[in-house]
A tleap script that builds the chain and sets N, CA, C and O, in Angstrom:
source leaprc.protein.ff14SB
mol = sequence {
  NLEU SER ARG PHE ASP ALA GLN CYS LEU CYS
  ASN LEU ALA TYR ALA CYS ALA ILE ALA ASP
  CYS VAL PRO THR PHE ASP ASP GLY SER THR
  LEU PHE ASP HIE VAL ALA GLN ARG SER ILE
  PRO LEU LEU TYR THR PHE ARG PRO GLN THR
  PHE SER ASN MET VAL TRP SER PHE GLU ARG
  ALA GLY ARG PRO ASN ARG ARG LEU PHE GLU
  GLU ALA ALA ARG HIE VAL VAL ASP LEU PRO
  ASP LEU GLY GLU PHE LYS PRO GLN GLU LEU
  SER ASN THR LEU LEU ALA TYR ALA LYS ALA
  GLU VAL PRO SER PRO GLY CLEU
}
set mol.1.N position { -102.467 -23.017 60.658 }
set mol.1.CA position { -101.178 -22.807 61.349 }
set mol.1.C position { -100.827 -20.995 61.635 }
set mol.1.O position { -100.082 -20.504 62.484 }
set mol.2.N position { -101.621 -20.338 60.645 }
set mol.2.CA position { -101.363 -18.828 60.562 }
set mol.2.C position { -101.477 -18.165 62.088 }
set mol.2.O position { -100.976 -17.086 62.404 }
set mol.3.N position { -102.217 -19.010 62.936 }
set mol.3.CA position { -102.458 -18.449 64.336 }
set mol.3.C position { -101.736 -18.998 65.304 }
set mol.3.O position { -101.971 -18.693 66.474 }
set mol.4.N position { -100.774 -19.867 64.989 }
set mol.4.CA position { -99.921 -20.390 66.112 }
set mol.4.C position { -98.891 -19.588 66.314 }
set mol.4.O position { -98.515 -18.843 65.408 }
set mol.5.N position { -98.313 -19.612 67.452 }
set mol.5.CA position { -97.008 -19.010 67.877 }
set mol.5.C position { -96.080 -19.776 68.113 }
set mol.5.O position { -96.492 -20.936 68.093 }
set mol.6.N position { -94.770 -19.686 68.379 }
set mol.6.CA position { -93.593 -20.279 68.151 }
set mol.6.C position { -93.852 -21.686 69.182 }
set mol.6.O position { -93.425 -22.798 68.868 }
set mol.7.N position { -94.620 -21.415 70.444 }
set mol.7.CA position { -94.609 -22.410 71.416 }
set mol.7.C position { -95.633 -23.731 70.796 }
set mol.7.O position { -95.467 -24.945 70.914 }
set mol.8.N position { -96.817 -22.904 70.048 }
set mol.8.CA position { -97.665 -23.856 69.557 }
set mol.8.C position { -97.197 -24.837 68.293 }
set mol.8.O position { -97.636 -25.968 68.080 }
set mol.9.N position { -96.224 -24.144 67.528 }
set mol.9.CA position { -95.779 -24.741 66.385 }
set mol.9.C position { -94.730 -25.813 66.971 }
set mol.9.O position { -94.601 -26.931 66.473 }
set mol.10.N position { -93.957 -25.334 68.136 }
set mol.10.CA position { -93.078 -26.416 68.515 }
set mol.10.C position { -93.762 -27.632 69.309 }
set mol.10.O position { -93.313 -28.777 69.276 }
set mol.11.N position { -94.730 -27.301 69.918 }
set mol.11.CA position { -95.704 -28.517 70.658 }
set mol.11.C position { -96.086 -29.425 69.293 }
set mol.11.O position { -95.824 -30.628 69.252 }
set mol.12.N position { -96.641 -28.817 68.345 }
set mol.12.CA position { -97.049 -29.533 67.297 }
set mol.12.C position { -96.217 -30.663 66.617 }
set mol.12.O position { -96.648 -31.790 66.370 }
set mol.13.N position { -94.812 -30.145 66.319 }
set mol.13.CA position { -93.559 -30.654 65.667 }
set mol.13.C position { -93.118 -31.738 66.668 }
set mol.13.O position { -92.705 -32.835 66.290 }
set mol.14.N position { -93.239 -31.332 68.150 }
set mol.14.CA position { -92.780 -32.162 69.112 }
set mol.14.C position { -93.539 -33.606 69.102 }
set mol.14.O position { -93.144 -34.770 69.037 }
set mol.15.N position { -94.578 -33.095 69.180 }
set mol.15.CA position { -95.829 -34.350 69.301 }
set mol.15.C position { -95.730 -35.301 68.142 }
set mol.15.O position { -95.615 -36.507 68.359 }
set mol.16.N position { -95.767 -34.853 67.013 }
set mol.16.CA position { -95.637 -35.440 65.718 }
set mol.16.C position { -94.216 -36.443 65.842 }
set mol.16.O position { -94.292 -37.654 65.632 }
set mol.17.N position { -93.131 -35.874 66.152 }
set mol.17.CA position { -91.864 -36.252 66.147 }
set mol.17.C position { -92.120 -37.498 67.133 }
set mol.17.O position { -91.934 -38.605 66.629 }
set mol.18.N position { -92.479 -37.454 68.333 }
set mol.18.CA position { -92.652 -38.403 69.493 }
set mol.18.C position { -93.463 -39.681 69.071 }
set mol.18.O position { -93.222 -40.845 69.391 }
set mol.19.N position { -94.647 -39.125 68.152 }
set mol.19.CA position { -95.745 -40.327 67.880 }
set mol.19.C position { -95.305 -40.894 66.433 }
set mol.19.O position { -96.102 -41.610 65.826 }
set mol.20.N position { -93.910 -40.550 65.809 }
set mol.20.CA position { -93.503 -40.825 64.479 }
set mol.20.C position { -94.412 -40.838 63.530 }
set mol.20.O position { -94.627 -41.812 62.808 }
set mol.21.N position { -95.156 -39.475 63.458 }
set mol.21.CA position { -96.130 -39.280 62.402 }
set mol.21.C position { -95.883 -37.829 61.917 }
set mol.21.O position { -95.925 -36.723 62.456 }
set mol.22.N position { -95.588 -38.327 60.586 }
set mol.22.CA position { -95.582 -37.163 59.589 }
set mol.22.C position { -96.664 -37.097 58.687 }
set mol.22.O position { -96.655 -37.889 57.745 }
set mol.23.N position { -97.648 -36.250 58.810 }
set mol.23.CA position { -98.739 -36.071 57.807 }
set mol.23.C position { -98.447 -35.602 56.728 }
set mol.23.O position { -97.750 -34.588 56.751 }
set mol.24.N position { -98.850 -36.135 55.459 }
set mol.24.CA position { -98.446 -35.766 54.444 }
set mol.24.C position { -99.771 -35.200 53.449 }
set mol.24.O position { -100.680 -36.021 53.332 }
set mol.25.N position { -99.905 -34.237 52.924 }
set mol.25.CA position { -100.862 -33.456 52.249 }
set mol.25.C position { -101.133 -33.705 50.878 }
set mol.25.O position { -100.058 -33.916 50.317 }
set mol.26.N position { -102.007 -33.770 50.151 }
set mol.26.CA position { -102.187 -34.095 48.635 }
set mol.26.C position { -101.276 -33.530 47.786 }
set mol.26.O position { -101.152 -34.117 46.711 }
set mol.27.N position { -100.577 -32.522 47.967 }
set mol.27.CA position { -99.633 -31.938 47.138 }
set mol.27.C position { -98.242 -32.348 47.422 }
set mol.27.O position { -97.232 -31.850 46.926 }
set mol.28.N position { -98.308 -33.321 48.281 }
set mol.28.CA position { -96.689 -33.853 48.760 }
set mol.28.C position { -95.965 -33.357 49.872 }
set mol.28.O position { -94.999 -33.913 50.395 }
set mol.29.N position { -96.543 -32.153 50.247 }
set mol.29.CA position { -95.984 -31.459 51.341 }
set mol.29.C position { -96.277 -31.971 52.736 }
set mol.29.O position { -97.429 -32.371 52.907 }
set mol.30.N position { -95.538 -32.025 53.653 }
set mol.30.CA position { -95.663 -32.607 55.113 }
set mol.30.C position { -95.981 -31.468 55.902 }
set mol.30.O position { -95.878 -30.292 55.553 }
set mol.31.N position { -96.385 -31.921 57.013 }
set mol.31.CA position { -96.859 -30.873 58.007 }
set mol.31.C position { -95.483 -30.267 58.517 }
set mol.31.O position { -95.483 -29.126 58.980 }
set mol.32.N position { -94.294 -31.018 58.440 }
set mol.32.CA position { -93.191 -30.259 59.016 }
set mol.32.C position { -92.630 -29.191 58.087 }
set mol.32.O position { -91.858 -28.327 58.502 }
set mol.33.N position { -93.088 -29.278 56.647 }
set mol.33.CA position { -92.987 -28.227 55.752 }
set mol.33.C position { -93.246 -27.075 56.080 }
set mol.33.O position { -92.456 -26.135 56.174 }
set mol.34.N position { -94.861 -27.093 56.355 }
set mol.34.CA position { -95.635 -26.055 56.724 }
set mol.34.C position { -95.260 -25.419 58.189 }
set mol.34.O position { -95.289 -24.230 58.509 }
set mol.35.N position { -94.935 -26.443 58.906 }
set mol.35.CA position { -94.452 -25.916 60.351 }
set mol.35.C position { -93.217 -25.057 60.117 }
set mol.35.O position { -93.240 -23.967 60.689 }
set mol.36.N position { -92.180 -25.333 59.408 }
set mol.36.CA position { -91.144 -24.975 59.085 }
set mol.36.C position { -91.574 -23.423 58.303 }
set mol.36.O position { -91.269 -22.388 58.895 }
set mol.37.N position { -92.082 -23.371 57.348 }
set mol.37.CA position { -92.325 -22.155 56.692 }
set mol.37.C position { -93.082 -21.167 57.528 }
set mol.37.O position { -93.090 -19.955 57.312 }
set mol.38.N position { -93.707 -21.766 58.483 }
set mol.38.CA position { -94.378 -20.540 59.530 }
set mol.38.C position { -93.633 -20.366 60.526 }
set mol.38.O position { -94.002 -19.429 61.233 }
set mol.39.N position { -92.517 -21.019 60.945 }
set mol.39.CA position { -91.468 -20.732 62.044 }
set mol.39.C position { -90.363 -19.760 61.775 }
set mol.39.O position { -89.862 -18.986 62.591 }
set mol.40.N position { -90.054 -19.909 60.512 }
set mol.40.CA position { -88.804 -19.092 59.930 }
set mol.40.C position { -89.204 -17.381 60.519 }
set mol.40.O position { -88.463 -16.858 61.350 }
set mol.41.N position { -90.285 -16.731 60.042 }
set mol.41.CA position { -90.399 -15.425 60.298 }
set mol.41.C position { -90.546 -15.397 61.831 }
set mol.41.O position { -90.203 -14.269 62.183 }
set mol.42.N position { -90.889 -16.103 62.860 }
set mol.42.CA position { -91.010 -16.133 64.206 }
set mol.42.C position { -89.893 -16.653 65.113 }
set mol.42.O position { -90.006 -16.745 66.336 }
set mol.43.N position { -88.582 -17.052 64.266 }
set mol.43.CA position { -87.522 -17.350 64.992 }
set mol.43.C position { -87.117 -16.503 66.057 }
set mol.43.O position { -86.832 -16.945 67.170 }
set mol.44.N position { -87.075 -15.112 65.704 }
set mol.44.CA position { -86.628 -14.054 67.047 }
set mol.44.C position { -87.679 -14.127 68.242 }
set mol.44.O position { -87.455 -13.462 69.254 }
set mol.45.N position { -88.874 -14.956 68.145 }
set mol.45.CA position { -89.659 -14.979 69.219 }
set mol.45.C position { -89.562 -16.186 70.091 }
set mol.45.O position { -90.171 -16.234 71.160 }
set mol.46.N position { -88.740 -17.256 69.622 }
set mol.46.CA position { -88.268 -18.652 70.126 }
set mol.46.C position { -87.475 -18.284 71.490 }
set mol.46.O position { -86.451 -17.605 71.560 }
set mol.47.N position { -88.186 -18.892 72.567 }
set mol.47.CA position { -87.234 -19.055 73.715 }
set mol.47.C position { -86.096 -20.213 73.368 }
set mol.47.O position { -86.250 -20.980 72.418 }
set mol.48.N position { -84.957 -20.258 74.224 }
set mol.48.CA position { -84.109 -21.404 73.868 }
set mol.48.C position { -84.731 -22.794 73.902 }
set mol.48.O position { -84.490 -23.579 72.985 }
set mol.49.N position { -85.501 -23.124 74.894 }
set mol.49.CA position { -86.069 -24.507 75.012 }
set mol.49.C position { -87.012 -24.691 73.667 }
set mol.49.O position { -86.976 -25.697 72.958 }
set mol.50.N position { -87.720 -23.738 73.478 }
set mol.50.CA position { -88.715 -23.868 72.274 }
set mol.50.C position { -87.643 -24.179 70.974 }
set mol.50.O position { -87.854 -25.069 70.150 }
set mol.51.N position { -86.599 -23.385 70.954 }
set mol.51.CA position { -85.734 -23.434 69.724 }
set mol.51.C position { -85.132 -24.960 69.629 }
set mol.51.O position { -85.019 -25.626 68.600 }
set mol.52.N position { -84.827 -25.287 70.773 }
set mol.52.CA position { -83.806 -26.589 70.998 }
set mol.52.C position { -84.804 -27.693 70.759 }
set mol.52.O position { -84.321 -28.624 70.115 }
set mol.53.N position { -86.253 -27.861 71.157 }
set mol.53.CA position { -87.110 -28.815 71.105 }
set mol.53.C position { -87.645 -28.896 69.633 }
set mol.53.O position { -87.973 -29.961 69.110 }
set mol.54.N position { -87.708 -27.594 68.970 }
set mol.54.CA position { -88.039 -27.438 67.254 }
set mol.54.C position { -86.976 -28.100 66.452 }
set mol.54.O position { -87.270 -28.938 65.600 }
set mol.55.N position { -85.865 -27.781 66.677 }
set mol.55.CA position { -84.950 -28.388 65.795 }
set mol.55.C position { -84.793 -29.880 66.149 }
set mol.55.O position { -84.681 -30.665 65.207 }
set mol.56.N position { -84.772 -30.370 67.460 }
set mol.56.CA position { -84.766 -31.714 67.776 }
set mol.56.C position { -85.923 -32.493 67.368 }
set mol.56.O position { -85.813 -33.704 67.176 }
set mol.57.N position { -87.016 -31.883 67.223 }
set mol.57.CA position { -88.306 -32.655 66.429 }
set mol.57.C position { -88.141 -32.893 65.158 }
set mol.57.O position { -88.301 -34.032 64.718 }
set mol.58.N position { -87.729 -31.655 64.221 }
set mol.58.CA position { -87.413 -31.966 62.993 }
set mol.58.C position { -86.510 -33.087 62.622 }
set mol.58.O position { -86.770 -33.815 61.664 }
set mol.59.N position { -85.308 -33.260 63.464 }
set mol.59.CA position { -84.199 -34.115 63.188 }
set mol.59.C position { -84.886 -35.534 63.368 }
set mol.59.O position { -84.796 -36.458 62.560 }
set mol.60.N position { -85.714 -35.551 64.780 }
set mol.60.CA position { -86.330 -36.957 65.255 }
set mol.60.C position { -87.283 -37.340 64.157 }
set mol.60.O position { -87.318 -38.534 63.860 }
set mol.61.N position { -88.049 -36.515 63.523 }
set mol.61.CA position { -89.029 -37.195 62.491 }
set mol.61.C position { -88.382 -37.370 61.182 }
set mol.61.O position { -89.036 -37.813 60.238 }
set mol.62.N position { -87.199 -37.067 61.065 }
set mol.62.CA position { -86.332 -37.558 59.752 }
set mol.62.C position { -86.726 -36.369 58.822 }
set mol.62.O position { -86.740 -36.686 57.632 }
set mol.63.N position { -87.068 -35.002 59.108 }
set mol.63.CA position { -87.616 -34.036 58.113 }
set mol.63.C position { -86.711 -32.892 58.384 }
set mol.63.O position { -87.353 -31.869 58.623 }
set mol.64.N position { -85.505 -32.749 58.421 }
set mol.64.CA position { -84.630 -31.606 58.820 }
set mol.64.C position { -84.839 -30.516 57.706 }
set mol.64.O position { -84.253 -30.758 56.652 }
set mol.65.N position { -85.499 -29.477 57.755 }
set mol.65.CA position { -85.929 -28.654 56.893 }
set mol.65.C position { -84.686 -27.702 56.629 }
set mol.65.O position { -84.372 -26.871 57.481 }
set mol.66.N position { -84.012 -27.825 55.491 }
set mol.66.CA position { -82.640 -26.838 55.419 }
set mol.66.C position { -82.874 -25.817 55.698 }
set mol.66.O position { -82.214 -25.317 56.610 }
set mol.67.N position { -83.909 -25.046 55.051 }
set mol.67.CA position { -84.077 -23.634 55.280 }
set mol.67.C position { -84.321 -23.203 56.838 }
set mol.67.O position { -83.921 -22.153 57.342 }
set mol.68.N position { -85.006 -24.155 57.444 }
set mol.68.CA position { -85.209 -23.708 58.979 }
set mol.68.C position { -84.145 -23.813 59.682 }
set mol.68.O position { -83.828 -22.958 60.510 }
set mol.69.N position { -83.301 -25.117 59.388 }
set mol.69.CA position { -82.036 -25.322 60.030 }
set mol.69.C position { -80.935 -24.015 59.760 }
set mol.69.O position { -80.228 -23.504 60.628 }
set mol.70.N position { -80.997 -23.639 58.354 }
set mol.70.CA position { -80.077 -22.707 58.219 }
set mol.70.C position { -80.349 -21.250 58.942 }
set mol.70.O position { -79.529 -20.662 59.646 }
set mol.71.N position { -81.685 -20.791 58.615 }
set mol.71.CA position { -82.096 -19.864 59.404 }
set mol.71.C position { -82.009 -19.480 60.932 }
set mol.71.O position { -81.769 -18.431 61.530 }
set mol.72.N position { -82.317 -20.820 61.326 }
set mol.72.CA position { -82.337 -21.085 62.837 }
set mol.72.C position { -80.671 -20.625 63.170 }
set mol.72.O position { -80.334 -19.657 63.852 }
set mol.73.N position { -79.797 -21.565 62.516 }
set mol.73.CA position { -78.363 -21.207 62.831 }
set mol.73.C position { -77.931 -20.180 62.902 }
set mol.73.O position { -77.214 -19.891 63.860 }
set mol.74.N position { -78.191 -19.353 62.002 }
set mol.74.CA position { -77.959 -17.937 61.777 }
set mol.74.C position { -78.496 -16.932 63.000 }
set mol.74.O position { -77.907 -15.945 63.441 }
set mol.75.N position { -79.823 -17.488 63.432 }
set mol.75.CA position { -80.248 -16.789 64.714 }
set mol.75.C position { -79.414 -16.919 65.750 }
set mol.75.O position { -78.995 -15.940 66.368 }
set mol.76.N position { -79.103 -18.117 66.029 }
set mol.76.CA position { -78.390 -18.367 67.084 }
set mol.76.C position { -77.095 -17.615 67.146 }
set mol.76.O position { -76.809 -16.786 68.009 }
set mol.77.N position { -76.392 -17.965 66.210 }
set mol.77.CA position { -75.099 -17.261 65.738 }
set mol.77.C position { -75.238 -15.794 66.284 }
set mol.77.O position { -74.459 -15.285 67.090 }
set mol.78.N position { -76.316 -15.196 65.743 }
set mol.78.CA position { -76.450 -13.936 65.977 }
set mol.78.C position { -76.792 -13.158 67.301 }
set mol.78.O position { -76.836 -11.938 67.457 }
set mol.79.N position { -77.042 -14.237 68.294 }
set mol.79.CA position { -77.651 -13.785 69.455 }
set mol.79.C position { -76.567 -13.038 70.361 }
set mol.79.O position { -75.379 -13.340 70.245 }
set mol.80.N position { -76.961 -12.124 71.205 }
set mol.80.CA position { -75.897 -11.269 71.644 }
set mol.80.C position { -75.194 -12.104 72.992 }
set mol.80.O position { -74.093 -11.822 73.465 }
set mol.81.N position { -75.963 -13.022 73.409 }
set mol.81.CA position { -75.692 -13.912 74.630 }
set mol.81.C position { -76.107 -15.284 74.648 }
set mol.81.O position { -77.322 -15.450 74.755 }
set mol.82.N position { -75.340 -16.375 74.564 }
set mol.82.CA position { -75.731 -17.834 74.611 }
set mol.82.C position { -75.945 -18.216 75.807 }
set mol.82.O position { -76.286 -19.384 75.995 }
set mol.83.N position { -75.820 -17.472 76.709 }
set mol.83.CA position { -75.913 -17.842 78.268 }
set mol.83.C position { -77.395 -17.871 78.491 }
set mol.83.O position { -77.825 -18.397 79.518 }
set mol.84.N position { -78.192 -17.357 77.627 }
set mol.84.CA position { -79.792 -17.694 77.724 }
set mol.84.C position { -80.251 -19.164 77.703 }
set mol.84.O position { -81.235 -19.610 78.293 }
set mol.85.N position { -79.280 -19.929 76.838 }
set mol.85.CA position { -79.460 -21.368 76.692 }
set mol.85.C position { -78.934 -22.201 78.056 }
set mol.85.O position { -77.777 -22.116 78.467 }
set mol.86.N position { -79.689 -22.792 78.511 }
set mol.86.CA position { -79.153 -23.800 79.537 }
set mol.86.C position { -78.222 -24.787 78.792 }
set mol.86.O position { -78.342 -24.948 77.577 }
set mol.87.N position { -77.319 -25.430 79.503 }
set mol.87.CA position { -76.487 -26.352 78.720 }
set mol.87.C position { -77.152 -27.533 77.849 }
set mol.87.O position { -76.731 -27.947 76.769 }
set mol.88.N position { -78.458 -28.052 78.661 }
set mol.88.CA position { -78.809 -29.023 78.127 }
set mol.88.C position { -79.666 -28.596 76.774 }
set mol.88.O position { -79.824 -29.378 75.836 }
set mol.89.N position { -80.141 -27.389 76.797 }
set mol.89.CA position { -80.913 -26.969 75.462 }
set mol.89.C position { -79.849 -26.480 74.294 }
set mol.89.O position { -80.171 -26.351 73.113 }
set mol.90.N position { -78.549 -26.234 74.812 }
set mol.90.CA position { -77.631 -25.926 73.675 }
set mol.90.C position { -77.032 -27.353 73.251 }
set mol.90.O position { -76.630 -27.386 72.088 }
set mol.91.N position { -76.905 -28.500 73.966 }
set mol.91.CA position { -76.557 -29.584 73.478 }
set mol.91.C position { -77.303 -30.233 72.785 }
set mol.91.O position { -76.821 -30.757 71.782 }
set mol.92.N position { -78.739 -30.417 73.090 }
set mol.92.CA position { -79.915 -30.877 72.146 }
set mol.92.C position { -79.744 -29.963 70.987 }
set mol.92.O position { -79.755 -30.622 69.948 }
set mol.93.N position { -79.599 -28.766 70.790 }
set mol.93.CA position { -79.459 -27.848 69.602 }
set mol.93.C position { -78.649 -28.392 68.570 }
set mol.93.O position { -79.019 -28.590 67.413 }
set mol.94.N position { -77.227 -28.688 69.169 }
set mol.94.CA position { -75.860 -29.062 68.598 }
set mol.94.C position { -76.130 -30.662 68.356 }
set mol.94.O position { -75.627 -31.085 67.315 }
set mol.95.N position { -76.606 -31.301 68.887 }
set mol.95.CA position { -76.915 -32.628 68.480 }
set mol.95.C position { -77.839 -32.995 67.261 }
set mol.95.O position { -77.645 -33.767 66.322 }
set mol.96.N position { -78.931 -32.172 67.589 }
set mol.96.CA position { -80.035 -32.048 66.162 }
set mol.96.C position { -79.229 -31.677 64.972 }
set mol.96.O position { -79.332 -32.362 63.954 }
set mol.97.N position { -78.514 -30.753 65.008 }
set mol.97.CA position { -77.705 -30.160 63.789 }
set mol.97.C position { -76.799 -31.350 63.487 }
set mol.97.O position { -76.889 -31.690 62.307 }
set mol.98.N position { -76.018 -32.023 64.155 }
set mol.98.CA position { -75.160 -32.978 63.846 }
set mol.98.C position { -75.698 -34.267 63.109 }
set mol.98.O position { -75.234 -34.821 62.113 }
set mol.99.N position { -76.876 -34.616 63.921 }
set mol.99.CA position { -77.594 -35.888 63.487 }
set mol.99.C position { -78.197 -35.480 62.014 }
set mol.99.O position { -78.201 -36.270 61.070 }
set mol.100.N position { -78.576 -34.482 61.962 }
set mol.100.CA position { -79.323 -33.998 60.655 }
set mol.100.C position { -78.486 -33.670 59.645 }
set mol.100.O position { -78.936 -33.486 58.514 }
set mol.101.N position { -77.237 -33.561 59.909 }
set mol.101.CA position { -76.354 -33.289 58.837 }
set mol.101.C position { -76.488 -32.327 57.850 }
set mol.101.O position { -76.375 -32.552 56.645 }
set mol.102.N position { -76.792 -30.977 58.489 }
set mol.102.CA position { -77.258 -29.726 57.800 }
set mol.102.C position { -75.783 -29.022 58.147 }
set mol.102.O position { -75.467 -29.004 59.336 }
set mol.103.N position { -75.125 -28.606 57.449 }
set mol.103.CA position { -74.008 -27.603 57.411 }
set mol.103.C position { -74.495 -26.335 58.276 }
set mol.103.O position { -75.561 -25.752 58.081 }
set mol.104.N position { -73.667 -26.040 59.136 }
set mol.104.CA position { -74.213 -24.845 60.046 }
set mol.104.C position { -73.030 -24.104 60.624 }
set mol.104.O position { -72.658 -24.304 61.781 }
set mol.105.N position { -72.358 -23.124 59.693 }
set mol.105.CA position { -71.133 -22.583 60.000 }
set mol.105.C position { -71.394 -21.585 61.189 }
set mol.105.O position { -72.267 -20.720 61.114 }
set mol.106.N position { -70.588 -21.753 62.287 }
set mol.106.CA position { -70.633 -21.075 63.262 }
set mol.106.C position { -71.355 -21.759 64.515 }
set mol.106.O position { -71.465 -21.202 65.607 }
set mol.107.N position { -71.773 -22.880 64.254 }
set mol.107.CA position { -72.647 -23.489 65.299 }
set mol.107.C position { -71.468 -24.742 66.099 }
set mol.107.O position { -71.857 -25.449 67.028 }
savepdb mol mol.pdb
quit
């Protein structure tokens, strides 16, 4: 995953969520844990659709990573202009947060 950019990480999470597949490693961690860990430092590179699809994928897979969701919410709140988000992207993002039941002040 170290070579994956934001889009690749999102595509991987999205594909697993759609397939209802949550690969688990010998140490008990999941692929979603590793995708979250790799995604957090890259949040500033996420386009609105990538961002929306990423949080939707984590929620859909039943793996809402608290740290990813908190950092992602902070990132969205700090954006200078939410106008970059299309209405569908913003609503999907908010729906993912609501369904994941992860507190997100400011969203």
